[in-house]
C-alpha positions in Angstrom: -6.5 -32.9 12.2 -6.3 -36.4 13.6 -7.8 -37.0 17.1 -6.9 -40.1 19.1 -8.7 -39.2 22.3 -10.5 -36.4 24.2 -9.4 -35.3 27.7 -11.8 -33.8 30.1 -11.9 -33.1 33.8 -15.0 -33.9 36.0 -15.1 -33.2 39.7 -11.3 -32.9 39.7 -10.7 -36.2 38.0 -9.1 -36.4 34.6 -11.1 -38.4 32.1 -9.8 -39.8 28.8 -12.2 -40.8 26.1 -10.4 -42.8 23.4 -11.7 -42.1 19.9 -10.4 -42.2 16.4 -11.7 -39.8 13.8 -10.3 -37.6 11.1 -11.3 -34.1 10.5 -10.5 -32.4 7.3 -11.3 -28.8 6.5 -12.3 -28.0 2.9 -14.3 -29.7 0.2 -13.5 -33.3 -0.6 -15.7 -33.8 -3.6 -16.2 -30.5 -5.3 -19.2 -30.1 -7.7 -18.3 -29.4 -11.2 -19.4 -26.1 -12.6 -19.9 -25.1 -16.2 -17.1 -22.8 -17.1 -18.5 -21.2 -20.2 -17.3 -18.2 -22.3 -19.8 -16.2 -24.3 -18.5 -13.7 -26.9 -20.1 -11.4 -29.4 -18.5 -11.0 -32.8 -19.2 -9.6 -36.2 -22.5 -11.2 -37.1 -22.1 -14.1 -34.7 -22.2 -15.2 -31.1 -19.4 -17.6 -30.0 -19.8 -20.0 -27.1 -16.9 -22.0 -25.5 -17.9 -24.5 -22.9 -16.0 -27.3 -21.1 -19.0 -29.6 -21.0 -22.2 -30.3 -22.9 -24.6 -27.4 -22.3 -27.9 -26.0 -23.3 -27.6 -22.7 -25.3 -30.4 -20.2 -25.3 -30.2 -17.0 -27.3 -32.9 -14.4 -27.1 -33.0 -11.0 -29.0 -33.8 -7.6 -27.5 -37.6 -8.2 -27.7 -37.5 -11.6 -26.1 -37.8 -13.8 -29.2 -35.9 -17.1 -28.8 -33.4 -17.3 -31.6 -31.5 -20.5 -30.5 -32.5 -23.1 -28.0 -30.4 -26.2 -28.4 -27.8 -28.4 -26.7 -24.1 -28.1 -27.8 -21.2 -30.4 -27.2 -18.2 -29.4 -25.1 -15.9 -27.1 -27.1 -16.6 -24.2 -29.4 -19.8 -23.3 -31.1 -20.9 -20.2 -33.1 -24.3 -19.0 -34.1 -24.9 -16.6 -37.0 -27.2 -13.7 -35.9 -28.0 -10.3 -37.2 -26.6 -7.1 -35.6 -28.2 -6.4 -32.3 -28.4 -7.0 -28.6 -28.9 -10.5 -27.2 -29.2 -12.3 -23.9 -27.3 -15.6 -24.1 -27.5 -18.4 -21.5 -25.1 -21.3 -21.6 -25.7 -23.8 -18.9 -25.9 -21.8 -15.7 -24.1 -18.7 -17.1 -26.0 -15.8 -18.6 -24.6 -12.8 -20.4 -25.7 -9.7 -22.4 -24.0 -9.7 -25.8 -23.8 -7.0 -28.5 -23.3 -8.2 -32.0 -21.9 -5.8 -34.6 
């Protein structure tokens, strides 16, 4: 929306206030988010991320198995069969490995 002036009435008189500003609805500079995928496989956990991210993998009793940064792209981590909590950047998932 472009506005060139504002019209008002005061005591029966029309008043014009010239101005020049632009109003735009929406986000002009969106913040990038980490779009990560976390998948459980046969003896491994696969991570796909579009940016460098910190990967944290914990087993069912809370032991940290992996805590390291990974570059953008695909990464896989060999783990024994079990249940894991995996965090990649801001995304967290519960993963079952067969």
